[in-house]
C-alpha positions as CSV (number, residue, x, y, z in Angstrom):
1,M,234.2,265.2,167.7
2,I,231.5,268.4,168.0
3,G,234.4,270.3,165.4
4,N,234.0,274.0,166.3
5,P,234.1,275.0,169.9
6,M,231.5,277.8,169.0
7,F,229.0,275.1,169.2
8,W,228.9,275.2,173.0
9,L,227.0,278.4,172.8
10,V,224.0,276.6,171.9
11,P,223.3,274.6,175.1
12,V,224.6,277.6,177.1
13,A,221.7,279.7,175.5
14,S,219.3,276.9,176.2
15,I,220.1,276.9,179.7
16,L,220.0,280.8,180.0
17,A,216.6,280.5,178.2
18,L,215.1,278.0,180.6
19,A,216.7,279.6,184.0
20,F,215.3,283.3,182.7
21,A,211.8,281.6,182.0
22,W,212.1,279.8,185.6
23,M,212.9,283.5,186.9
24,F,210.0,285.2,185.4
25,F,207.7,282.3,186.2
26,A,208.9,282.8,190.2
27,Q,208.4,286.6,189.9
28,M,204.8,286.1,188.7
29,M,203.9,283.5,191.3
30,K,205.0,286.2,194.0
31,A,202.3,288.8,192.7
32,D,199.1,289.0,194.5
33,E,196.2,286.8,192.7
34,G,193.6,289.1,194.4
35,T,190.5,288.6,196.2
36,D,189.2,285.2,197.4
37,T,186.6,285.4,194.4
38,M,189.4,285.9,191.9
39,K,191.5,283.0,193.3
40,K,188.4,280.8,193.0
41,I,188.0,281.5,189.4
42,A,191.5,280.8,188.3
43,A,191.4,277.5,190.3
44,H,188.6,276.4,188.2
45,V,190.5,277.6,184.9
46,R,193.8,275.7,186.2
47,K,191.9,272.4,187.1
48,G,189.8,272.3,183.9
49,A,193.0,273.1,181.8
50,S,195.3,270.4,183.4
51,A,192.2,267.7,183.4
52,Y,192.1,268.3,179.3
53,L,195.8,268.3,178.9
54,R,195.7,264.7,180.6
55,Q,193.3,263.5,178.8
56,Q,194.9,264.7,175.6
57,Y,198.2,263.2,176.2
58,K,196.8,260.0,177.1
59,I,195.4,259.7,173.6
60,V,198.9,261.1,172.2
61,I,200.7,258.6,174.0
62,I,198.9,255.6,172.5
63,V,199.4,257.2,168.8
64,F,202.8,257.9,169.6
65,V,203.5,253.9,170.6
66,V,201.7,252.8,167.6
67,I,203.9,255.2,165.1
68,T,207.0,254.3,167.2
69,I,206.2,250.4,166.6
70,I,205.8,251.3,163.0
71,F,208.9,253.1,162.8
72,S,210.8,250.6,164.5
73,I,209.5,247.8,162.0
74,L,210.7,250.2,158.9
75,A,214.4,250.4,160.8
76,Y,214.8,247.2,162.1
77,G,212.6,244.9,160.2
78,L,213.0,246.2,156.5
79,G,216.2,248.3,156.7
80,V,214.5,251.3,155.2
81,Q,215.2,253.7,158.0
82,N,217.5,254.7,160.3
83,P,217.7,252.8,163.6
84,W,217.8,256.1,165.7
85,V,214.7,257.6,164.1
86,P,212.2,256.0,166.9
87,F,214.1,257.3,169.4
88,A,214.3,260.9,168.1
89,F,210.5,260.6,167.1
90,I,209.7,260.1,170.8
91,T,211.8,263.0,171.8
92,G,210.4,265.2,169.6
93,G,206.9,264.7,170.7
94,A,207.8,264.7,174.5
95,F,210.0,267.9,174.5
96,S,207.3,269.5,172.4
97,G,204.6,268.3,175.0
98,L,206.6,269.6,177.3
99,A,206.8,273.2,175.9
100,G,202.9,273.7,175.8
101,F,202.6,272.1,179.4
102,F,204.9,274.5,181.0
103,G,203.7,277.4,179.1
104,M,199.7,276.6,179.8
105,K,200.8,276.2,183.4
106,A,202.4,279.9,183.5
107,A,199.4,281.2,181.7
108,T,197.0,279.6,184.2
109,F,198.5,281.0,187.2
110,A,199.1,284.3,185.4
111,S,195.6,285.3,184.5
112,A,194.2,286.4,188.0
113,R,197.5,288.2,188.9
114,V,197.5,290.2,185.8
115,A,193.5,291.1,186.4
116,N,194.9,292.2,190.2
117,A,197.9,294.4,188.6
118,C,195.4,296.2,186.5
119,R,194.0,297.4,189.7
120,T,197.3,299.3,190.4
121,S,198.0,300.6,186.4
122,L,197.7,299.7,183.2
123,D,201.7,299.4,182.6
124,A,201.7,296.5,185.8
125,G,199.3,294.5,183.8
126,L,201.2,294.9,180.7
127,R,204.6,293.8,182.2
128,L,203.3,290.9,184.1
129,A,201.2,289.6,181.3
130,F,204.1,289.9,178.9
131,R,206.6,288.6,181.1
132,S,204.2,285.5,182.0
133,G,203.8,285.1,178.1
134,A,207.8,285.3,178.0
135,V,208.0,281.8,179.8
136,M,205.9,280.2,177.0
137,G,208.5,281.5,174.5
138,L,211.8,281.2,176.4
139,V,210.4,277.6,177.6
140,V,209.9,277.0,173.8
141,V,213.5,278.0,172.5
142,G,215.1,276.7,175.3
143,L,214.0,273.1,175.1
144,V,214.4,273.3,171.2
145,L,218.0,274.3,171.8
146,L,218.7,271.6,174.5
147,D,217.2,268.7,172.5
148,I,219.4,270.0,169.5
149,S,222.3,270.1,171.7
150,I,221.8,266.6,173.5
151,W,221.3,264.9,169.8
152,F,224.3,266.7,168.1
153,I,226.5,265.4,171.0
154,V,225.0,261.9,171.2
155,L,224.9,261.4,167.5
156,N,228.7,262.7,166.9
157,Y,229.8,260.3,169.6
158,F,228.0,257.3,168.5
159,I,228.2,257.5,164.9
160,P,231.5,256.6,163.2
161,E,233.4,258.8,160.6
162,M,232.5,258.3,157.1
163,E,234.0,259.2,153.6
164,G,233.1,262.3,151.8
165,G,231.1,264.5,154.3
166,Y,228.6,261.8,155.0
167,K,228.8,261.7,158.7
168,L,227.3,265.0,159.0
169,M,224.8,264.1,156.5
170,T,223.7,261.3,158.4
171,I,223.6,263.4,161.8
172,T,221.5,265.7,160.6
173,A,219.3,263.7,158.7
174,V,218.5,261.7,162.0
175,M,218.1,264.9,163.8
176,L,215.7,266.2,161.3
177,T,213.5,263.2,162.1
178,F,212.4,264.2,165.8
179,G,210.4,267.1,164.1
180,M,207.7,264.6,163.0
181,G,207.5,263.7,166.8
182,A,207.1,267.4,167.5
183,S,204.6,267.7,164.5
184,T,202.5,265.4,165.7
185,Q,202.5,266.6,169.2
186,A,201.7,270.0,167.8
187,L,198.8,269.0,165.7
188,F,197.0,266.9,168.2
189,A,197.4,269.8,170.8
190,R,196.3,272.9,168.0
191,V,193.5,270.7,166.9
192,G,192.2,269.3,170.3
193,G,192.9,272.7,172.0
194,G,191.2,274.9,168.9
195,I,187.8,272.6,169.2
196,Y,187.9,272.9,173.2
197,T,188.1,276.7,173.0
198,K,186.1,277.3,170.1
199,A,183.3,275.0,171.2
200,A,182.9,277.3,174.5
201,D,183.4,280.4,173.0
202,V,180.7,280.0,170.5
203,G,178.2,278.7,173.2
204,A,179.0,281.3,175.5
205,D,178.6,283.9,172.6
206,L,175.4,283.0,171.0
207,V,173.4,282.3,174.0
208,G,175.0,284.6,176.3
209,K,175.6,287.7,174.2
210,V,173.1,287.5,171.6
211,E,170.1,285.7,173.3
212,A,170.7,286.6,176.8
213,N,172.1,290.0,176.2
214,I,174.6,289.5,179.3
215,P,178.3,290.8,178.9
216,E,181.2,288.7,177.8
217,D,182.8,286.8,180.5
218,D,179.8,287.3,183.0
219,P,179.6,284.8,185.8
220,R,176.0,284.0,185.2
221,N,177.2,282.4,181.7
222,P,177.7,278.6,182.3
223,A,180.6,278.3,179.3
224,T,182.6,281.1,180.6
225,I,185.0,278.9,182.5
226,A,185.3,276.3,179.6
227,D,186.1,279.4,177.5
228,N,188.9,280.4,179.4
229,V,190.2,277.2,180.0
230,G,190.3,276.8,176.2
231,D,192.1,279.9,175.7
232,N,195.0,278.1,177.6
233,V,195.0,274.6,175.9
234,G,194.4,276.1,172.6
235,D,196.2,279.5,172.2
236,V,198.9,278.7,174.7
237,A,199.7,275.0,174.9
238,G,199.0,274.4,170.9
239,M,200.8,277.5,169.8
240,G,203.8,276.6,172.1
241,A,203.8,273.1,170.6
242,D,203.3,274.3,167.2
243,L,206.3,276.9,167.2
244,F,208.5,274.5,169.1
245,E,207.9,272.4,166.1
246,S,208.5,275.2,163.3
247,F,211.6,276.6,165.5
248,A,213.3,273.0,165.5
249,A,212.6,272.2,161.9
250,S,213.7,275.5,160.6
251,I,217.1,274.9,162.5
252,L,217.6,271.1,161.2
253,A,216.7,271.4,157.7
254,S,219.1,274.4,157.4
255,A,221.6,272.2,158.9
256,L,221.0,269.0,156.5
257,L,221.1,271.6,153.5
258,G,224.4,273.2,155.0
259,A,226.0,269.8,155.4
260,A,224.8,268.9,151.7
261,A,225.9,272.1,150.1
262,Y,229.4,272.1,151.8
263,I,229.6,268.3,151.7
264,N,233.3,268.1,150.2
265,S,234.4,271.0,152.1
266,P,236.1,271.9,155.2
267,L,233.2,274.6,155.9
268,Q,231.1,271.8,156.3
269,N,230.8,271.3,160.3
270,N,230.8,275.4,160.2
271,A,227.8,275.4,157.8
272,V,226.1,272.9,159.8
273,I,226.1,274.7,163.2
274,A,225.8,278.1,161.7
275,P,221.8,277.9,162.1
276,M,221.9,276.7,165.7
277,L,224.2,279.2,166.8
278,I,222.1,281.9,164.9
279,A,219.1,280.4,166.9
280,A,221.3,280.6,170.1
281,V,222.3,284.4,170.0
282,G,218.6,285.2,169.0
283,T,217.2,283.5,171.9
284,I,219.8,285.2,173.9
285,L,218.8,288.6,172.5
286,S,215.3,287.8,173.1
287,I,215.8,287.6,176.8
288,L,217.1,291.2,176.7
289,G,214.1,292.5,174.6
290,V,211.5,291.2,177.2
291,F,213.1,293.7,179.7
292,L,212.4,296.5,177.4
293,V,208.5,296.1,177.2
294,R,206.6,298.7,179.2
295,T,204.1,301.3,178.6
296,K,202.0,304.4,180.2
297,E,199.0,304.9,181.8
298,G,196.1,305.6,179.4
299,A,197.9,304.2,176.5
300,T,196.2,303.7,173.2
301,Q,196.2,300.6,171.0
302,K,198.6,301.9,168.7
303,Q,201.0,302.9,171.9
304,L,200.4,299.3,173.5
305,L,201.3,297.8,169.9
306,K,204.5,300.0,170.0
307,S,205.5,299.0,173.6
308,L,205.5,295.3,172.6
309,G,206.8,296.1,169.1
310,F,209.9,297.9,170.5
311,G,211.2,294.8,172.4
312,V,210.8,292.7,169.3
313,N,212.5,295.1,167.0
314,I,215.2,295.9,169.2
315,S,215.9,292.0,169.4
316,A,215.6,291.9,165.6
317,I,218.2,294.6,165.0
318,L,220.6,293.0,167.5
319,I,220.6,289.5,165.9
320,V,221.1,291.1,162.6
321,I,224.2,292.5,163.8
322,A,225.3,289.5,165.8
323,S,224.6,287.2,162.9
324,F,227.2,289.2,160.5
325,F,230.2,288.5,163.1
326,I,228.7,284.8,163.7
327,L,229.1,284.0,160.1
328,K,232.7,285.8,159.6
329,M,233.9,283.8,162.5
330,L,232.6,280.7,160.7
331,G,234.3,281.6,157.4
332,L,230.9,281.2,155.4
333,P,230.2,283.4,152.6
334,L,228.6,286.8,153.9
335,G,226.0,286.4,151.0
336,I,224.2,284.1,153.8
337,W,223.9,287.3,155.9
338,G,221.5,288.8,153.3
339,S,219.6,285.5,153.5
340,I,219.1,285.9,157.4
341,I,218.1,289.7,156.7
342,V,215.7,288.5,154.4
343,G,213.9,286.0,156.8
344,L,213.8,288.9,159.6
345,V,212.4,291.6,157.3
346,A,209.8,289.0,156.0
347,G,208.8,288.0,159.5
348,I,208.2,291.8,160.6
349,G,206.2,292.2,157.5
350,I,204.2,289.5,157.6
351,G,203.4,290.7,161.3
352,Q,202.9,294.1,160.3
353,S,200.4,293.3,157.7
354,T,198.6,291.1,159.6
355,E,198.4,294.0,162.4
356,Y,197.0,296.2,159.6
357,F,194.3,293.9,158.6
358,T,193.3,292.4,162.1
359,A,193.9,295.5,164.6
360,S,191.0,297.9,165.3
361,A,193.1,300.6,164.9
362,Y,192.9,300.6,161.3
363,K,190.5,300.9,158.5
364,P,190.1,297.2,157.3
365,T,188.5,296.0,160.9
366,Q,186.6,299.5,161.1
367,K,184.9,299.0,158.0
368,I,183.8,295.5,158.9
369,A,182.9,297.2,162.4
370,A,180.9,299.7,159.9
371,S,178.9,297.1,157.9
372,S,177.4,296.0,161.2
373,S,175.0,298.9,160.6
374,T,173.0,296.4,158.2
375,G,173.5,293.2,160.1
376,P,175.5,290.0,160.3
377,A,175.4,289.0,156.7
378,T,177.3,292.2,155.5
379,V,179.7,291.7,158.6
380,I,180.7,288.2,157.3
381,I,180.8,289.5,153.6
382,S,183.1,292.4,154.8
383,G,185.1,289.8,157.0
384,V,185.5,287.5,154.2
385,G,186.7,289.8,151.9
386,T,189.4,291.7,154.1
387,G,190.5,287.9,154.7
388,L,190.9,287.2,151.3
389,I,192.7,290.4,150.3
390,S,194.8,290.4,153.4
391,A,196.5,286.9,152.2
392,A,197.6,288.8,149.2
393,V,200.6,290.7,151.2
394,P,201.8,287.8,153.1
395,L,202.2,285.8,149.8
396,G,203.9,288.4,148.2
397,I,206.5,288.7,150.9
398,I,207.0,284.8,150.8
399,V,207.8,285.0,146.9
400,V,210.2,288.0,147.4
401,A,211.9,286.4,150.6
402,I,212.3,283.2,148.8
403,T,213.9,285.1,145.8
404,L,216.0,287.2,147.4
405,S,217.2,284.5,150.1
406,F,218.3,281.9,147.2
407,G,219.9,284.9,145.6
408,F,221.9,286.3,148.5
409,A,223.1,282.8,149.2
410,T,224.2,282.1,145.3
411,G,225.3,285.6,144.5
412,F,222.3,285.7,142.5
413,S,223.5,282.8,140.0
414,F,220.0,281.0,139.2
415,D,221.5,277.9,137.9
416,A,221.8,274.1,138.8
417,N,225.5,274.6,139.9
418,S,224.3,277.2,142.9
419,L,221.0,275.1,143.6
420,N,222.2,273.8,147.1
421,F,223.8,276.8,148.2
422,G,220.4,278.7,147.4
423,L,218.4,276.3,149.3
424,Y,220.6,276.5,152.2
425,G,220.0,280.3,152.0
426,I,216.1,279.8,151.8
427,G,216.5,277.7,155.0
428,I,218.8,280.0,156.9
429,A,216.3,282.7,156.2
430,A,213.7,280.5,157.6
431,V,216.1,280.5,161.0
432,G,216.4,284.4,160.8
433,M,212.9,284.9,160.7
434,L,212.4,282.6,163.9
435,S,215.7,283.4,165.5
436,T,214.0,286.2,168.0
437,L,211.1,283.4,168.7
438,G,211.9,284.0,172.5
439,I,210.1,287.6,172.5
440,T,207.8,286.8,169.3
441,L,205.9,284.0,171.0
442,A,205.9,285.9,174.1
443,T,203.8,288.4,172.7
444,D,201.4,285.7,171.3
445,A,201.1,284.0,174.6
446,Y,200.5,287.3,176.1
447,G,197.2,287.4,174.2
448,P,195.1,284.3,176.2
449,I,196.7,285.4,179.2
450,A,195.1,289.3,178.9
451,D,192.0,287.5,177.3
452,N,192.0,285.5,180.6
453,A,192.7,288.4,182.7
454,G,189.7,290.1,181.5
455,G,187.2,287.4,182.2
456,N,188.7,287.3,185.7
457,A,188.0,290.8,186.1
458,E,184.7,290.5,184.6
459,M,183.6,287.8,186.8
460,S,185.2,289.0,190.0
461,A,183.1,292.3,189.5
462,L,186.0,294.4,189.7
463,G,185.6,298.5,189.1
464,P,184.9,299.7,185.8
465,E,188.4,301.2,185.6
466,V,190.1,297.7,186.1
467,R,188.2,296.5,183.3
468,K,188.8,299.3,181.1
469,R,192.7,298.3,181.4
470,T,191.7,294.7,181.0
471,D,189.9,295.5,177.8
472,A,192.6,297.4,176.5
473,L,195.3,294.7,177.0
474,D,192.3,292.0,175.8
475,S,192.0,293.9,172.3
476,L,195.6,294.0,172.3
477,G,196.1,290.5,172.8
478,N,193.4,290.1,170.0
479,T,195.9,291.7,167.5
480,T,199.2,290.2,169.0
481,A,197.6,286.7,168.6
482,A,196.7,287.3,165.0
483,T,200.2,288.6,164.3
484,G,201.5,285.7,166.1
485,K,199.3,283.1,163.8
486,G,200.4,285.3,160.8
487,F,204.2,284.9,162.0
488,A,203.8,280.9,162.4
489,I,202.2,280.3,159.0
490,G,204.7,282.6,157.2
491,S,207.7,280.7,158.9
492,A,205.7,277.3,158.1
493,A,206.1,278.3,154.7
494,L,209.7,278.9,154.4
495,T,210.4,276.1,156.9
496,A,208.4,273.9,154.7
497,L,210.2,274.6,151.6
498,A,213.5,273.7,153.5
499,L,211.8,270.6,154.4
500,L,211.0,269.9,151.0
501,A,214.5,270.4,149.8
502,S,215.8,268.2,152.4
503,Y,213.4,265.7,151.4
504,F,215.8,265.1,148.5
505,E,218.8,264.9,150.6
506,E,217.3,261.9,152.5
507,I,216.9,260.2,149.2
508,R,220.3,260.6,148.4
509,M,221.1,259.3,152.0
510,M,218.6,256.4,151.6
511,Y,220.8,255.3,148.3
512,V,223.9,255.6,149.9
513,K,223.7,254.8,153.6
514,F,220.3,252.2,153.9
515,L,219.8,251.1,150.7
516,D,223.4,250.1,150.1
517,K,223.4,251.4,146.6
518,P,225.8,254.2,146.5
519,D,227.0,253.1,143.0
520,E,223.6,253.0,141.4
521,L,223.2,255.8,138.8
522,I,220.9,258.6,139.4
523,N,220.7,260.9,136.0
524,G,224.2,259.3,134.7
525,T,225.9,259.7,138.1
526,K,226.6,257.4,140.8
527,A,224.2,258.3,144.1
528,I,227.1,259.0,146.3
529,D,228.4,261.8,143.7
530,A,224.8,262.6,142.8
531,Q,223.6,266.4,143.3
532,F,220.1,267.5,144.1
533,I,219.4,268.1,140.4
534,D,220.4,264.8,139.4
535,F,217.2,263.4,141.8
536,V,214.9,265.8,140.4
537,K,215.7,264.7,136.8
538,H,216.0,261.0,137.9
539,Y,212.4,261.2,139.2
540,E,211.3,263.4,136.2
541,L,209.7,266.0,138.8
542,H,208.8,268.5,136.1
543,L,204.9,269.7,135.3
544,M,204.5,267.5,132.5
545,N,204.7,264.4,134.6
546,P,201.1,263.4,135.3
547,I,201.9,261.8,138.8
548,V,203.3,265.0,140.0
549,I,200.0,267.1,139.0
550,V,198.1,264.3,140.5
551,G,200.0,264.9,143.8
552,I,199.9,268.5,143.5
553,F,195.9,268.1,143.4
554,I,196.0,265.8,146.3
555,G,197.9,268.1,148.3
556,V,195.4,270.9,147.7
557,L,192.5,268.0,148.5
558,A,194.2,267.4,151.9
559,V,194.3,271.0,152.9
560,F,190.6,271.5,152.1
561,L,189.4,268.4,153.5
562,F,191.2,268.9,156.8
563,S,190.0,272.5,157.1
564,G,186.5,271.4,156.6
565,M,186.7,268.8,158.9
566,T,188.0,270.6,161.8
567,M,185.5,273.2,161.2
568,N,182.5,270.9,161.2
569,A,184.3,269.5,164.4
570,V,183.7,272.7,165.9
571,G,180.2,273.2,165.0
572,R,179.1,269.9,166.3
573,A,181.0,270.7,169.5
574,A,179.3,273.9,169.7
575,Q,175.7,272.6,169.2
576,K,176.2,270.8,172.3
577,M,177.4,273.4,174.2
578,V,174.7,276.0,173.0
579,D,172.1,273.4,174.0
580,E,173.7,272.9,177.6
581,V,174.0,276.5,178.2
582,R,170.1,276.9,177.1
583,R,169.2,274.1,179.6
584,Q,170.9,275.8,182.5
585,F,169.4,279.0,181.9
586,R,165.8,277.4,181.6
587,D,166.4,274.8,184.1
588,I,168.5,276.3,187.1
589,P,166.3,278.8,188.7
590,G,168.1,282.1,189.8
591,I,171.1,282.2,187.3
592,M,170.1,285.4,185.8
593,E,169.5,287.1,189.0
594,G,173.2,285.9,190.2
595,K,171.4,283.8,193.2
596,A,172.8,280.5,191.7
597,E,176.1,279.3,190.4
598,P,175.8,277.6,186.9
599,D,177.1,274.4,186.4
600,Y,180.9,275.4,184.8
601,A,182.1,271.6,185.3
602,R,179.2,270.2,182.9
603,C,180.5,272.6,180.1
604,V,184.4,272.0,180.6
605,E,183.3,268.2,180.1
606,I,181.3,268.9,177.0
607,S,184.0,270.8,175.6
608,T,186.7,267.8,176.7
609,K,184.7,265.1,175.3
610,G,183.8,266.9,172.2
611,A,187.6,268.0,171.4
612,Q,189.1,264.5,172.2
613,R,186.4,263.0,170.0
614,E,187.0,265.1,167.0
615,M,190.7,265.8,166.8
616,L,191.4,262.3,166.3
617,T,190.2,261.7,162.5
618,P,191.6,264.9,160.9
619,S,194.9,264.5,162.8
620,L,195.4,260.6,161.4
621,I,194.5,261.7,158.1
622,A,197.3,264.1,157.9
623,L,199.7,261.6,159.2
624,L,198.4,258.8,156.5
625,I,198.1,260.8,153.4
626,P,201.8,261.0,152.6
627,V,202.2,257.6,153.7
628,V,199.8,256.3,151.3
629,V,200.7,258.8,148.4
630,G,204.3,257.5,148.7
631,I,203.1,253.9,148.4
632,V,201.2,254.5,145.6
633,F,202.9,257.2,143.4
634,G,206.4,257.2,144.7
635,V,208.6,260.2,145.0
636,P,206.9,262.4,141.9
637,G,203.6,261.7,143.8
638,I,205.2,263.0,147.0
639,A,206.8,265.9,145.4
640,G,203.5,267.0,143.7
641,L,201.7,266.6,146.9
642,L,204.0,268.8,149.2
643,I,204.0,271.5,146.6
644,G,200.1,271.4,146.7
645,T,200.0,271.3,150.2
646,I,202.4,274.3,150.9
647,S,201.0,276.5,148.5
648,S,197.3,276.2,148.8
649,G,197.7,275.4,152.8
650,F,199.7,278.7,153.4
651,A,197.1,280.8,151.4
652,L,194.2,279.3,153.0
653,A,195.9,279.5,156.6
654,I,196.5,283.0,156.6
655,F,193.0,284.1,155.0
656,M,191.4,282.2,157.9
657,A,193.6,283.8,160.6
658,N,193.1,287.2,159.4
659,A,189.5,287.1,158.6
660,G,189.1,285.4,162.3
661,G,191.2,288.2,163.7
662,A,189.3,291.1,162.0
663,W,186.0,289.7,162.7
664,D,187.2,289.8,166.6
665,N,188.6,293.0,166.8
666,A,185.5,294.5,164.6
667,K,183.1,293.4,167.7
668,K,186.1,295.0,170.4
669,Y,185.6,298.3,168.2
670,V,181.9,298.3,168.6
671,E,182.2,297.3,172.3
672,E,184.7,300.5,172.6
673,G,181.4,303.0,172.1
674,H,181.3,302.8,168.3
675,F,178.0,302.1,166.1
676,G,175.9,301.9,169.2
677,G,178.2,300.2,171.5
678,K,177.6,297.0,173.6
679,G,174.1,295.8,173.4
680,S,173.1,297.2,170.1
681,E,172.1,295.3,167.1
682,A,175.5,296.2,165.7
683,H,177.0,294.6,168.5
684,K,174.9,291.7,167.8
685,A,175.9,291.8,164.2
686,T,179.8,291.9,165.0
687,V,179.3,289.2,167.7
688,I,177.9,286.8,164.8
689,G,180.7,287.7,162.8
690,D,183.1,286.8,165.7
691,T,181.6,283.4,166.1
692,V,181.9,282.6,162.7
693,G,185.6,283.5,162.8
694,D,186.0,281.7,165.9
695,P,187.3,278.2,164.1
696,F,188.7,280.4,161.5
697,K,191.5,281.8,163.6
698,D,191.9,279.7,166.5
699,T,191.1,276.1,165.0
700,S,191.3,275.2,161.2
701,G,193.5,278.4,160.3
702,P,196.6,277.6,163.0
703,S,196.4,274.2,162.6
704,L,197.1,274.4,158.8
705,N,200.4,275.5,159.1
706,I,201.0,272.3,161.4
707,L,199.3,270.1,158.8
708,I,201.9,271.8,156.1
709,K,205.1,270.9,158.2
710,L,203.8,267.3,159.4
711,M,202.9,266.4,155.9
712,V,206.5,267.4,154.7
713,M,208.0,265.7,157.8
714,A,205.8,262.5,157.6
715,S,207.1,262.3,153.8
716,V,210.7,262.6,155.0
717,V,210.7,260.2,157.9
718,T,209.1,257.7,155.5
719,V,211.1,258.4,152.3
720,G,212.2,254.8,152.4
721,V,209.1,253.3,151.6
722,A,208.3,255.9,148.5
723,V,211.7,254.9,147.2
724,S,211.6,251.1,147.7
725,Y,208.0,250.3,147.8
726,H,205.8,252.4,145.4
727,I,203.4,251.3,143.0
728,L,203.7,253.4,140.1
């Protein structure tokens, strides 16, 4: 039995989200795609993006088959895993892949139409681009809620009743594992897409803008189409798969923590469905927020940001009000409402902080642009410094958010007896932060759509007024993309912490359900009655335990190793792209005069092969490290590993994303006419800075937040191995 009929709002919200996503897609498809040239360019981009995703999914399917076989052996052969896990893993990956695929399809069809809409007005272009981005946002939240609804209904039917509230513990523990499938798919999408887009972008910028002194997105540049394709496979498909996993993991981790906190209470079922209902109502309110985004002709960057922010903020305010009534109807303590508000405010705060440090309307980015007067070295130094300082604010926000969300959920009682309730509060805060993901993700997906629209306008030689409008939307998109990355990384920190708490609940489930040792003593208490703190003491999870310290250092090692490998992967792929663009300029007569068409397909092929080849090793390392640490060092090693990964990964990801975003917008600021404008020495210096920042903000940085969650999720799914077969 489902228990509370309020649950049925969750599948209803998922259907509404998918219906409106389809409506926005259909409206976008009815818009005029423009001239024959605009249609031809858009077709090139669509073809390249589809070809890349087909190749990526072929590799991912092989990886998924291998991992599913391993999970099946653990479940059916060794008996240290729930037999539902292999199926949950597959569905998580499949739904995550679908979310990215549908979002990418919408984006590739939208770019030319947005460029054409800008021939009419800035408002027409903004609304079309944003609603096309909303397709991605609503598809992601719709598929997450649909997947959760299906699993909750199926598992409630098939899993028998158990004493002591363990049925809901088992259901939520199984559901949590489909997040690993989503994380695995998301990491391949982010890493592969990031390598693809930045190899093309770096090649296009270094040879086109710096060496050949031609504009960005100039049709004479052979790497332009590959660059536009990359925006879609990396920033749309990759981000969609990423936030699909965050949204799902935050809801399911909170559900499991709720089941544990209220394990012997009649409120247990309500505590489990509370995060699902908050996410469902937030999804409905996100749909409303999408309709509120509009602007006026000649709007400044601040006014454009305000236009996007209006829809997001209204949705956030309404979810605060709605969540109060949800908790009241469920009979849960209203302190949890405070945790939800904390999560929402933290998400907005991280977004505002990112906007301040990356938008060209504010001083940090303007100072980076000003440093261009003395060359690229000072631009790079200034950008690194800005990125490092910018990480302090989100870190502080997360510290406050964790403290307050724990405090509100426990009545500010920071002791062992209230630990489970406090952890549930942290999980609910992560749900609160992501509750309006439908519209928040729309602002992020808007960015690459606007960028591609600008590229289409440039390559189609549209008038200066159109290009001015697309440039305004593109610059806004750089900021929203940076804000979206900051938001994604911030949500990853809270979600990962909730998942870390869930790890210990999975240990309890392992003893009680799968190892059939409910009477084994854990800190002097039978496993079936043991609390979170009992497992912490049993496994000596304190800083004087050298195994925990070793685990922390391995976590930091993993973060820096992964970042270095993905950065170098971009560098190697970009070198091949630079060589190819130079070759075409040199060997194909008439390119620079516009009399011959470059070989765009060759550049697309280089990016595709480079991404496919380079994404595999770092992604597999992320999957293997938690398993190896669990086998060697057991639970204490895993605890340290995850603490080291979450803390260092969050800080490094924020630094990289913000530094890269600031460099990008410093270049845009110069291109607007400041410090000499396009073609000046200052412009060339900022292009170099932007090129350095490209893999920071679009490959390594955003991939880190998936790394954080994947390593936690891999640890959760393989907890039976760490408990049963560790060496030390």
